[in-house]
C-alpha positions in Angstrom: 60.7 50.3 -10.2 58.9 50.0 -6.8 58.7 53.2 -4.9 57.0 51.9 -1.8 59.6 50.9 0.8 56.9 49.0 2.8 55.8 46.6 0.1 57.8 43.6 1.4 57.2 44.2 5.1 54.9 41.6 6.5 51.6 42.8 7.9 51.6 40.2 10.8 53.8 41.1 13.7 56.1 38.5 15.2 54.7 36.9 18.4 56.4 37.5 21.6 55.9 35.9 25.0 57.7 37.6 28.0 58.4 35.1 30.9 57.1 36.7 34.1 59.6 37.6 36.8 57.6 35.3 39.1 58.0 32.3 36.7 61.8 32.9 36.3 62.3 33.3 40.1 60.1 30.1 40.8 62.4 28.1 38.4 65.6 29.8 39.7 64.7 28.8 43.3 63.7 25.3 42.4 67.0 24.9 40.3 69.3 26.2 43.0 72.0 23.6 43.6 70.9 21.3 40.7 73.2 20.7 37.8 71.2 20.9 34.5 73.3 18.0 33.2 72.2 15.8 36.1 68.5 16.6 36.1 66.1 13.8 36.7 62.7 13.3 35.3 60.9 14.5 38.3 62.9 17.8 38.1 61.9 18.1 34.4 58.2 17.5 35.2 58.2 20.1 37.9 59.8 22.7 35.7 57.3 21.7 32.9 54.4 22.3 35.4 55.8 25.8 36.2 56.1 26.6 32.4 52.6 25.3 31.8 51.2 27.7 34.3 53.0 30.5 32.6 52.6 29.9 28.9 49.2 29.3 27.4 50.2 28.9 23.7 50.9 25.2 23.0 53.7 25.8 20.3 55.5 28.2 22.6 55.1 25.9 25.5 56.5 23.0 23.5 59.5 25.1 22.3 60.3 26.0 25.9 60.1 22.5 27.1 62.1 21.2 24.1 64.8 23.9 24.7 64.7 23.6 28.6 68.4 23.2 28.9 68.9 26.6 27.0 66.2 28.2 29.0 67.8 27.1 32.3 71.2 28.3 31.2 69.7 31.9 30.7 68.2 31.7 34.2 71.4 30.4 35.7 73.2 33.4 34.1 70.9 35.8 36.0 68.8 36.9 33.0 65.5 38.3 34.3 64.2 39.5 30.8 63.6 36.2 28.9 61.3 36.2 26.0 60.2 33.6 23.5 59.9 34.9 19.9 58.1 33.4 16.9 58.4 34.9 13.5 55.7 34.8 10.8 57.4 31.7 9.3 57.0 29.9 12.7 60.7 29.9 13.7 61.2 30.4 17.4 64.0 31.5 19.7 64.8 32.8 23.1 65.6 36.5 23.4 67.2 37.9 26.6 68.0 41.3 27.6 
């Protein structure tokens, strides 16, 4: 019988990237009046540029770009606390609060 309750807990903490309020505001101002279903390539490239200035980790940046529609839906809902999480297995998701 194992008596140590911490034996299965990973030593590596999950990675977290908090999007800055300035980044969220810049995207929100740019997206005002634009429907995400009708975005053109130029709009996507501008948002990618904003995200590139914000996120230094290539994997997290790729996740944000690949899931841009979900990210924009969080911003459109008025979420100001958007985070990108990555667990030790590499799975990524957005967290809002």
